[in-house]
Biotite code that builds the C-alpha atoms (Angstrom):
import biotite.structure as struc

atoms = struc.array([
    struc.Atom([-13.458, -51.805, -7.063], chain_id="A", res_id=1, res_name="MET", atom_name="CA", element="C"),
    struc.Atom([-14.876, -55.236, -7.751], chain_id="A", res_id=2, res_name="PRO", atom_name="CA", element="C"),
    struc.Atom([-15.254, -57.593, -4.834], chain_id="A", res_id=3, res_name="ASP", atom_name="CA", element="C"),
    struc.Atom([-12.809, -60.328, -5.636], chain_id="A", res_id=4, res_name="ARG", atom_name="CA", element="C"),
    struc.Atom([-10.738, -62.287, -3.182], chain_id="A", res_id=5, res_name="PRO", atom_name="CA", element="C"),
    struc.Atom([-7.222, -60.980, -2.880], chain_id="A", res_id=6, res_name="ARG", atom_name="CA", element="C"),
    struc.Atom([-4.563, -63.570, -3.509], chain_id="A", res_id=7, res_name="ARG", atom_name="CA", element="C"),
    struc.Atom([-1.452, -63.352, -1.424], chain_id="A", res_id=8, res_name="GLY", atom_name="CA", element="C"),
    struc.Atom([2.031, -63.583, -2.866], chain_id="A", res_id=9, res_name="PRO", atom_name="CA", element="C"),
    struc.Atom([2.398, -67.131, -1.582], chain_id="A", res_id=10, res_name="ARG", atom_name="CA", element="C"),
    struc.Atom([-0.693, -68.331, -3.479], chain_id="A", res_id=11, res_name="LEU", atom_name="CA", element="C"),
    struc.Atom([0.410, -66.438, -6.576], chain_id="A", res_id=12, res_name="ALA", atom_name="CA", element="C"),
    struc.Atom([3.836, -68.083, -6.419], chain_id="A", res_id=13, res_name="PHE", atom_name="CA", element="C"),
    struc.Atom([2.245, -71.492, -5.912], chain_id="A", res_id=14, res_name="ARG", atom_name="CA", element="C"),
    struc.Atom([0.118, -70.986, -9.038], chain_id="A", res_id=15, res_name="GLY", atom_name="CA", element="C"),
    struc.Atom([3.125, -69.791, -11.037], chain_id="A", res_id=16, res_name="TRP", atom_name="CA", element="C"),
    struc.Atom([5.174, -72.773, -9.856], chain_id="A", res_id=17, res_name="ARG", atom_name="CA", element="C"),
    struc.Atom([2.438, -75.260, -10.787], chain_id="A", res_id=18, res_name="ALA", atom_name="CA", element="C"),
    struc.Atom([2.485, -74.180, -14.447], chain_id="A", res_id=19, res_name="ARG", atom_name="CA", element="C"),
    struc.Atom([6.152, -75.032, -15.054], chain_id="A", res_id=20, res_name="ARG", atom_name="CA", element="C"),
    struc.Atom([8.766, -77.707, -14.213], chain_id="A", res_id=21, res_name="PRO", atom_name="CA", element="C"),
    struc.Atom([9.913, -75.721, -11.193], chain_id="A", res_id=22, res_name="PHE", atom_name="CA", element="C"),
    struc.Atom([11.974, -78.326, -9.339], chain_id="A", res_id=23, res_name="TRP", atom_name="CA", element="C"),
    struc.Atom([13.720, -79.539, -12.463], chain_id="A", res_id=24, res_name="GLY", atom_name="CA", element="C"),
    struc.Atom([14.808, -76.040, -13.462], chain_id="A", res_id=25, res_name="GLY", atom_name="CA", element="C"),
    struc.Atom([15.841, -75.195, -9.926], chain_id="A", res_id=26, res_name="LEU", atom_name="CA", element="C"),
    struc.Atom([17.955, -78.343, -9.533], chain_id="A", res_id=27, res_name="LEU", atom_name="CA", element="C"),
    struc.Atom([19.639, -77.795, -12.897], chain_id="A", res_id=28, res_name="LEU", atom_name="CA", element="C"),
    struc.Atom([20.504, -74.198, -11.977], chain_id="A", res_id=29, res_name="ALA", atom_name="CA", element="C"),
    struc.Atom([21.738, -75.252, -8.527], chain_id="A", res_id=30, res_name="LEU", atom_name="CA", element="C"),
    struc.Atom([23.875, -77.982, -10.070], chain_id="A", res_id=31, res_name="GLY", atom_name="CA", element="C"),
    struc.Atom([25.511, -75.452, -12.383], chain_id="A", res_id=32, res_name="GLY", atom_name="CA", element="C"),
    struc.Atom([26.023, -73.054, -9.492], chain_id="A", res_id=33, res_name="GLY", atom_name="CA", element="C"),
    struc.Atom([27.627, -75.769, -7.385], chain_id="A", res_id=34, res_name="GLU", atom_name="CA", element="C"),
    struc.Atom([30.018, -76.657, -10.198], chain_id="A", res_id=35, res_name="ILE", atom_name="CA", element="C"),
    struc.Atom([30.953, -72.991, -10.627], chain_id="A", res_id=36, res_name="LEU", atom_name="CA", element="C"),
    struc.Atom([31.564, -72.800, -6.888], chain_id="A", res_id=37, res_name="PHE", atom_name="CA", element="C"),
    struc.Atom([33.937, -75.773, -6.966], chain_id="A", res_id=38, res_name="THR", atom_name="CA", element="C"),
    struc.Atom([35.960, -74.095, -9.720], chain_id="A", res_id=39, res_name="GLU", atom_name="CA", element="C"),
    struc.Atom([37.139, -71.677, -7.027], chain_id="A", res_id=40, res_name="LYS", atom_name="CA", element="C"),
    struc.Atom([38.211, -74.456, -4.620], chain_id="A", res_id=41, res_name="ALA", atom_name="CA", element="C"),
    struc.Atom([41.706, -74.632, -3.206], chain_id="A", res_id=42, res_name="SER", atom_name="CA", element="C"),
    struc.Atom([44.372, -76.000, -5.541], chain_id="A", res_id=43, res_name="LEU", atom_name="CA", element="C"),
    struc.Atom([45.077, -78.807, -3.053], chain_id="A", res_id=44, res_name="LYS", atom_name="CA", element="C"),
    struc.Atom([41.497, -80.035, -3.503], chain_id="A", res_id=45, res_name="VAL", atom_name="CA", element="C"),
    struc.Atom([40.889, -79.414, -7.186], chain_id="A", res_id=46, res_name="VAL", atom_name="CA", element="C"),
    struc.Atom([41.267, -82.289, -9.640], chain_id="A", res_id=47, res_name="LEU", atom_name="CA", element="C"),
    struc.Atom([41.848, -80.652, -12.998], chain_id="A", res_id=48, res_name="HIS", atom_name="CA", element="C"),
    struc.Atom([40.922, -83.217, -15.636], chain_id="A", res_id=49, res_name="ILE", atom_name="CA", element="C"),
    struc.Atom([40.500, -82.468, -19.325], chain_id="A", res_id=50, res_name="GLY", atom_name="CA", element="C"),
    struc.Atom([40.371, -79.085, -20.976], chain_id="A", res_id=51, res_name="MET", atom_name="CA", element="C"),
    struc.Atom([41.115, -76.122, -18.743], chain_id="A", res_id=52, res_name="GLN", atom_name="CA", element="C"),
    struc.Atom([39.974, -72.567, -18.877], chain_id="A", res_id=53, res_name="GLY", atom_name="CA", element="C"),
    struc.Atom([36.912, -71.638, -20.840], chain_id="A", res_id=54, res_name="LEU", atom_name="CA", element="C"),
    struc.Atom([35.111, -75.002, -20.959], chain_id="A", res_id=55, res_name="ALA", atom_name="CA", element="C"),
    struc.Atom([35.398, -75.402, -17.184], chain_id="A", res_id=56, res_name="GLY", atom_name="CA", element="C"),
    struc.Atom([33.424, -72.204, -16.695], chain_id="A", res_id=57, res_name="TYR", atom_name="CA", element="C"),
    struc.Atom([31.271, -72.298, -19.828], chain_id="A", res_id=58, res_name="LEU", atom_name="CA", element="C"),
    struc.Atom([29.412, -75.565, -19.196], chain_id="A", res_id=59, res_name="LEU", atom_name="CA", element="C"),
    struc.Atom([28.218, -74.797, -15.654], chain_id="A", res_id=60, res_name="PRO", atom_name="CA", element="C"),
    struc.Atom([27.302, -71.249, -16.685], chain_id="A", res_id=61, res_name="THR", atom_name="CA", element="C"),
    struc.Atom([25.159, -72.685, -19.469], chain_id="A", res_id=62, res_name="LEU", atom_name="CA", element="C"),
    struc.Atom([23.613, -75.101, -16.950], chain_id="A", res_id=63, res_name="MET", atom_name="CA", element="C"),
    struc.Atom([22.555, -72.167, -14.761], chain_id="A", res_id=64, res_name="VAL", atom_name="CA", element="C"),
    struc.Atom([21.201, -70.367, -17.828], chain_id="A", res_id=65, res_name="LEU", atom_name="CA", element="C"),
    struc.Atom([19.230, -73.430, -18.951], chain_id="A", res_id=66, res_name="LEU", atom_name="CA", element="C"),
    struc.Atom([17.797, -73.864, -15.449], chain_id="A", res_id=67, res_name="GLY", atom_name="CA", element="C"),
    struc.Atom([16.545, -70.274, -15.530], chain_id="A", res_id=68, res_name="LEU", atom_name="CA", element="C"),
    struc.Atom([15.182, -70.717, -19.046], chain_id="A", res_id=69, res_name="LEU", atom_name="CA", element="C"),
    struc.Atom([13.255, -73.782, -17.898], chain_id="A", res_id=70, res_name="ILE", atom_name="CA", element="C"),
    struc.Atom([11.702, -71.704, -15.128], chain_id="A", res_id=71, res_name="LEU", atom_name="CA", element="C"),
    struc.Atom([10.779, -68.730, -17.284], chain_id="A", res_id=72, res_name="PHE", atom_name="CA", element="C"),
    struc.Atom([10.131, -70.362, -20.689], chain_id="A", res_id=73, res_name="ASN", atom_name="CA", element="C"),
    struc.Atom([8.704, -73.832, -20.002], chain_id="A", res_id=74, res_name="PRO", atom_name="CA", element="C"),
    struc.Atom([7.336, -74.266, -23.526], chain_id="A", res_id=75, res_name="SER", atom_name="CA", element="C"),
    struc.Atom([10.832, -75.280, -24.728], chain_id="A", res_id=76, res_name="GLN", atom_name="CA", element="C"),
    struc.Atom([11.489, -77.592, -21.772], chain_id="A", res_id=77, res_name="ARG", atom_name="CA", element="C"),
    struc.Atom([12.352, -80.669, -23.858], chain_id="A", res_id=78, res_name="LEU", atom_name="CA", element="C"),
    struc.Atom([15.191, -78.954, -25.722], chain_id="A", res_id=79, res_name="PHE", atom_name="CA", element="C"),
    struc.Atom([16.466, -77.351, -22.527], chain_id="A", res_id=80, res_name="TYR", atom_name="CA", element="C"),
    struc.Atom([16.382, -80.621, -20.591], chain_id="A", res_id=81, res_name="SER", atom_name="CA", element="C"),
    struc.Atom([18.235, -82.591, -23.281], chain_id="A", res_id=82, res_name="ILE", atom_name="CA", element="C"),
    struc.Atom([20.857, -79.860, -23.554], chain_id="A", res_id=83, res_name="THR", atom_name="CA", element="C"),
    struc.Atom([21.055, -79.719, -19.749], chain_id="A", res_id=84, res_name="GLY", atom_name="CA", element="C"),
    struc.Atom([21.767, -83.435, -19.375], chain_id="A", res_id=85, res_name="ILE", atom_name="CA", element="C"),
    struc.Atom([24.464, -83.256, -22.060], chain_id="A", res_id=86, res_name="LEU", atom_name="CA", element="C"),
    struc.Atom([26.090, -80.278, -20.347], chain_id="A", res_id=87, res_name="LEU", atom_name="CA", element="C"),
    struc.Atom([25.863, -81.986, -16.961], chain_id="A", res_id=88, res_name="SER", atom_name="CA", element="C"),
    struc.Atom([27.589, -85.062, -18.301], chain_id="A", res_id=89, res_name="LEU", atom_name="CA", element="C"),
    struc.Atom([30.181, -82.877, -20.026], chain_id="A", res_id=90, res_name="GLY", atom_name="CA", element="C"),
    struc.Atom([31.185, -81.314, -16.709], chain_id="A", res_id=91, res_name="THR", atom_name="CA", element="C"),
    struc.Atom([32.559, -84.712, -15.704], chain_id="A", res_id=92, res_name="TRP", atom_name="CA", element="C"),
    struc.Atom([35.561, -83.981, -17.925], chain_id="A", res_id=93, res_name="LEU", atom_name="CA", element="C"),
    struc.Atom([35.826, -80.215, -17.754], chain_id="A", res_id=94, res_name="THR", atom_name="CA", element="C"),
    struc.Atom([34.892, -79.122, -14.228], chain_id="A", res_id=95, res_name="SER", atom_name="CA", element="C"),
    struc.Atom([36.419, -81.117, -11.369], chain_id="A", res_id=96, res_name="ASN", atom_name="CA", element="C"),
    struc.Atom([34.499, -84.336, -12.021], chain_id="A", res_id=97, res_name="LEU", atom_name="CA", element="C"),
    struc.Atom([31.225, -82.470, -12.295], chain_id="A", res_id=98, res_name="GLY", atom_name="CA", element="C"),
    struc.Atom([31.688, -80.447, -9.134], chain_id="A", res_id=99, res_name="GLY", atom_name="CA", element="C"),
    struc.Atom([32.824, -83.532, -7.219], chain_id="A", res_id=100, res_name="PHE", atom_name="CA", element="C"),
    struc.Atom([29.770, -85.483, -8.438], chain_id="A", res_id=101, res_name="PHE", atom_name="CA", element="C"),
    struc.Atom([27.241, -83.310, -6.591], chain_id="A", res_id=102, res_name="LEU", atom_name="CA", element="C"),
    struc.Atom([26.709, -80.731, -9.341], chain_id="A", res_id=103, res_name="GLY", atom_name="CA", element="C"),
    struc.Atom([26.626, -83.427, -11.984], chain_id="A", res_id=104, res_name="LEU", atom_name="CA", element="C"),
    struc.Atom([23.954, -85.366, -10.062], chain_id="A", res_id=105, res_name="LEU", atom_name="CA", element="C"),
    struc.Atom([21.872, -82.243, -9.386], chain_id="A", res_id=106, res_name="LEU", atom_name="CA", element="C"),
    struc.Atom([22.036, -81.248, -13.048], chain_id="A", res_id=107, res_name="GLY", atom_name="CA", element="C"),
    struc.Atom([21.165, -84.732, -14.273], chain_id="A", res_id=108, res_name="ALA", atom_name="CA", element="C"),
    struc.Atom([18.273, -85.062, -11.817], chain_id="A", res_id=109, res_name="LEU", atom_name="CA", element="C"),
    struc.Atom([16.921, -81.624, -12.722], chain_id="A", res_id=110, res_name="GLY", atom_name="CA", element="C"),
    struc.Atom([17.145, -82.378, -16.429], chain_id="A", res_id=111, res_name="SER", atom_name="CA", element="C"),
    struc.Atom([15.349, -85.701, -15.997], chain_id="A", res_id=112, res_name="CYS", atom_name="CA", element="C"),
    struc.Atom([12.605, -84.097, -13.905], chain_id="A", res_id=113, res_name="LEU", atom_name="CA", element="C"),
    struc.Atom([12.136, -81.430, -16.551], chain_id="A", res_id=114, res_name="THR", atom_name="CA", element="C"),
    struc.Atom([12.040, -83.952, -19.388], chain_id="A", res_id=115, res_name="PHE", atom_name="CA", element="C"),
    struc.Atom([9.375, -85.993, -17.625], chain_id="A", res_id=116, res_name="GLY", atom_name="CA", element="C"),
    struc.Atom([7.185, -83.037, -16.611], chain_id="A", res_id=117, res_name="TRP", atom_name="CA", element="C"),
    struc.Atom([3.852, -82.730, -18.391], chain_id="A", res_id=118, res_name="VAL", atom_name="CA", element="C"),
    struc.Atom([1.743, -79.566, -18.208], chain_id="A", res_id=119, res_name="PRO", atom_name="CA", element="C"),
    struc.Atom([-1.617, -79.817, -16.481], chain_id="A", res_id=120, res_name="ASP", atom_name="CA", element="C"),
    struc.Atom([-4.400, -80.947, -18.713], chain_id="A", res_id=121, res_name="GLN", atom_name="CA", element="C"),
    struc.Atom([-8.017, -81.363, -17.800], chain_id="A", res_id=122, res_name="GLU", atom_name="CA", element="C"),
    struc.Atom([-8.515, -82.921, -14.389], chain_id="A", res_id=123, res_name="PRO", atom_name="CA", element="C"),
    struc.Atom([-8.446, -86.666, -14.355], chain_id="A", res_id=124, res_name="ARG", atom_name="CA", element="C"),
    struc.Atom([-11.693, -88.394, -13.474], chain_id="A", res_id=125, res_name="VAL", atom_name="CA", element="C"),
    struc.Atom([-11.524, -91.735, -11.726], chain_id="A", res_id=126, res_name="SER", atom_name="CA", element="C"),
    struc.Atom([-12.966, -94.818, -13.351], chain_id="A", res_id=127, res_name="ARG", atom_name="CA", element="C"),
    struc.Atom([-15.595, -95.078, -10.610], chain_id="A", res_id=128, res_name="ARG", atom_name="CA", element="C"),
    struc.Atom([-16.866, -91.550, -11.299], chain_id="A", res_id=129, res_name="LYS", atom_name="CA", element="C"),
    struc.Atom([-16.986, -92.181, -15.056], chain_id="A", res_id=130, res_name="ARG", atom_name="CA", element="C"),
    struc.Atom([-19.061, -95.313, -14.475], chain_id="A", res_id=131, res_name="ARG", atom_name="CA", element="C"),
    struc.Atom([-21.462, -93.414, -12.203], chain_id="A", res_id=132, res_name="LYS", atom_name="CA", element="C"),
    struc.Atom([-21.832, -90.689, -14.816], chain_id="A", res_id=133, res_name="GLN", atom_name="CA", element="C"),
    struc.Atom([-22.456, -93.265, -17.558], chain_id="A", res_id=134, res_name="ALA", atom_name="CA", element="C"),
    struc.Atom([-25.070, -95.031, -15.416], chain_id="A", res_id=135, res_name="ARG", atom_name="CA", element="C"),
    struc.Atom([-26.770, -91.729, -14.646], chain_id="A", res_id=136, res_name="ALA", atom_name="CA", element="C"),
    struc.Atom([-26.895, -90.843, -18.337], chain_id="A", res_id=137, res_name="LEU", atom_name="CA", element="C"),
    struc.Atom([-28.288, -94.252, -19.335], chain_id="A", res_id=138, res_name="THR", atom_name="CA", element="C"),
    struc.Atom([-30.902, -94.198, -16.565], chain_id="A", res_id=139, res_name="SER", atom_name="CA", element="C"),
    struc.Atom([-31.994, -90.672, -17.595], chain_id="A", res_id=140, res_name="GLU", atom_name="CA", element="C"),
    struc.Atom([-32.217, -91.800, -21.208], chain_id="A", res_id=141, res_name="GLY", atom_name="CA", element="C"),
    struc.Atom([-34.261, -94.882, -20.264], chain_id="A", res_id=142, res_name="ALA", atom_name="CA", element="C"),
    struc.Atom([-36.643, -92.768, -18.144], chain_id="A", res_id=143, res_name="GLN", atom_name="CA", element="C"),
    struc.Atom([-37.038, -90.215, -20.891], chain_id="A", res_id=144, res_name="GLY", atom_name="CA", element="C"),
    struc.Atom([-38.091, -92.799, -23.486], chain_id="A", res_id=145, res_name="THR", atom_name="CA", element="C"),
    struc.Atom([-40.550, -94.608, -21.177], chain_id="A", res_id=146, res_name="ALA", atom_name="CA", element="C"),
])
């Protein structure tokens, strides 16, 4: 067996989480779950506004699905986040005012976080380090020609 350091599950999860908009997808899925949970609230508490039945369950279910898709297929994050914000706003009318505002806010926040997430690119070098590198290159070039 080759001698390589063994990575624990926590480090593996941290690496997996860093390569995707984890918090955005999680918040969107939690927002959809919260809205689905409020659909089962007591009739004394529930404010049924708008279309009843299928749309009240369909939109939050799609929110949960989009949250999971963001976690497991981050390459399509822009489409998922735009669809997620539209579904979150649609629950205002179909699902007890968006799960009494909490699910709507979680879904909107998760969608916005996902939309703004950018995958890691090459590490950013500070301006000070770039200047030092440029000075080092010019001083080496000046010494080489002398």
